[in-house]
N, C-alpha and C positions, 0 to 999 in steps of 0.2 A: 587554345588557352583553356585552362582549368580554373575552377573556383574552389579555393581551399580555405577551410576554417581550421586554425590551429587552436586547440582547446588546451590551455596550459594549466595544469593542476598541481604539479609537483613543486614543493616548496624549496627544493635545492637550487641554489643560484646557477650552478653549472648546467643543470637540465633546462632551466628557464632561458639561459643565454643561448643554448642550442635551439630552442624554439624560435627565438628572435633571429638567429642566424639563418635558419631554414626559411623563415618568412621572408627575409630580405632576398635570399637567393631565388626563391620561387617567384617573388615579385619582379626581380630583375630579368627573369626568364619569360616575362610577359603574362604571368598568371594573376588572377584577382585573388588577393590574400587578406584574410582578417584573423586577428588574434583575440580570443576571449580569455581573460585571466580569472581563474576559479580556484576554489580550495586553498590549500597551503600557499600557492603561488601569490595569492593576494598580499602576503606579508613582504614580498620582495620589492614592491613599488617604492616604498620609503627609502630603502637602501639604494636603489638605482637612481632615485631623484637626488639623494645626497651626493652620490658619486658623479652626477651629471653624465651618466653612462651614454656615450655617443650613439651606440646602436639603439638603445631604448629611446633616447630623445628623438632620433630620426624617425623611428617607427611610430612613436606617439604623435609627432607633428604631422606625419603623412596620413594619419587616421587608420593605419593598418591595425593598430591596437584599438579594437572596436569597443571594448568595455571591460569592466572589472565587476565581480560579483558583489552585490550589496550585502547580502546576508553573511557571506564569509568575511567580508571586511568588518562587519560589526562583531561577529563572534570572535574573530581573531584580534580584535582591539586595534585595528588599523583604519577604521572608517574615516576619521578626520584626515589622516595622511592621504588616503586614496582619493577622497573627495577633493582635497587641495591640489592633487596632481592634474586635475582637469580631465582625466579619463572618465567617460560616462560610467555611472553606476547602473548595473543591469539587474533586473529583478523579475524577469518575465516567466520564470519557472518556480512558482511557490517561494518567491523571494530571492532565488538564485538565478544565475545566468544560463539560460537554456540554449540548446542548439537547434530546436525545431524550426525556427524561422530560416535558418541557414540551409538546413536540409531541404526544406520545401522550395528553396530558391536555387537548388542545384549544386550546393557546396559539398565537397568531399571533406570529411573530418579526420584530422590527425590529432591524437591525444599525446601530450607530453606530461 
């Protein structure tokens, strides 16, 4: 079993959905998987919430989606939407969502 952090930064929905699909597949193969939503990807939460996207909802409910960047949510004007989603807002790296704690806990990082 591996520990994998998916750091989703790309604001294109197709790219983000591939991050989600990979997370699900890796989890189903017995790996420990977490997703952090950063950068432009923070803008996608509202859209996926509105759609009630099944994959997104599943990964959010199972806590595979570990958090979303607080600073980027504010800068991109989606703070209220992201806060309402119930996904934890992360700010451990100068207001942004860092990867240091995951690396120190043995996670491999994949960036989308």
